[in-house]
C-alpha positions, 0 to 999 in steps of 0.5 A, spaced: 106 732 275 111 733 281 106 737 286 107 744 284 101 745 281 099 750 286 105 755 283 103 762 281 106 767 277 103 772 282 106 771 288 111 776 290 118 776 288 122 773 282 124 766 281 132 765 282 135 758 280 139 754 285 145 750 283 145 743 288 149 738 290 148 731 286 142 728 286 139 733 292 134 736 288 128 734 292 131 735 299 132 742 296 125 742 294 123 739 300 127 744 305 125 750 302 117 748 301 118 747 309 121 754 310 115 757 306 118 759 299 115 757 293 119 752 290 119 749 283 122 743 281 121 741 274 121 733 272 120 729 266 118 722 266 123 717 262 123 710 260 128 707 265 131 700 263 132 695 268 135 688 267 128 685 265 123 690 264 122 698 262 119 702 267 117 710 268 120 714 272 120 721 274 127 725 274 129 732 274 128 736 268 135 740 269 139 736 274 142 740 279 137 745 279 131 747 283 127 754 282 125 758 288 121 765 288 123 770 293 123 778 294 131 776 295 132 780 302 138 779 305 134 774 311 131 770 305 137 770 301 141 767 307 135 762 309 135 759 302 142 758 301 143 755 308 138 750 306 141 743 306 144 741 299 144 748 296 151 749 293 150 756 291 145 761 287 146 762 280 148 769 279 154 774 276 160 776 280 156 773 287 149 777 286 144 773 284 140 774 278 133 772 276 130 767 271 126 770 266 119 769 267 117 766 260 122 761 261 119 758 268 113 758 265 115 754 259 118 749 264 111 749 267 108 747 261 113 742 260 112 739 267 105 739 267 105 734 261 105 726 261 109 725 255 115 720 256 121 722 254 127 717 252 134 718 253 137 718 246 145 716 246 148 721 242 152 717 237 158 719 233 160 715 226 165 710 228 163 709 236 162 702 239 155 701 241 152 695 245 145 692 242 141 692 249 134 689 246 132 684 241 134 678 238 141 681 237 142 683 245 149 683 247 153 684 241 157 689 240 158 694 234 160 700 230 155 706 229 155 707 222 149 713 221 141 715 223 136 713 218 132 718 215 128 722 220 125 716 224 128 713 230 132 708 227 140 707 226 145 702 222 150 699 226 155 694 223 156 688 227 161 682 226 158 676 225 161 669 222 167 673 221 163 678 216 161 685 217 153 686 217 149 693 217 143 692 221 138 696 222 135 698 229 131 703 233 136 708 237 133 706 244 136 699 244 143 701 243 148 703 249 154 707 248 160 703 250 165 706 254 
């Protein structure tokens, strides 16, 4: 999905996680790729809600992290850590810790799918929500509960000085902050 299809689990070295500056994942990926490192930036396709439409976009699966394969010799470590946008290498007591190969394989499988993921608001009973889509768009209500195993929720909205329980798709809501 992101052009990393040539990644091989047979390359020398092990996978390490890099923590990046906010929204610098692509710059770190490109910077390390330009230094001839094997780099992996897992991405997912999500539905982005624009004012007038929905659009599929690619975003990092794990925001703020990029994975690099390296033998982790001192020279390589310094080349990696000095890449613009890299904050630090994930580790313990200042030493980088390799990422489990099985976890990287799982991320690669997820990265290769064309499934679209929809972000769902994590809502608690009693929280204020705004209806973003449909005939009730713009109304503010109170989240009551999820309905069954489906993507349905029940929201209480006030109309004509009465409280009504309305069943909606959960993707049509946004939490009011």
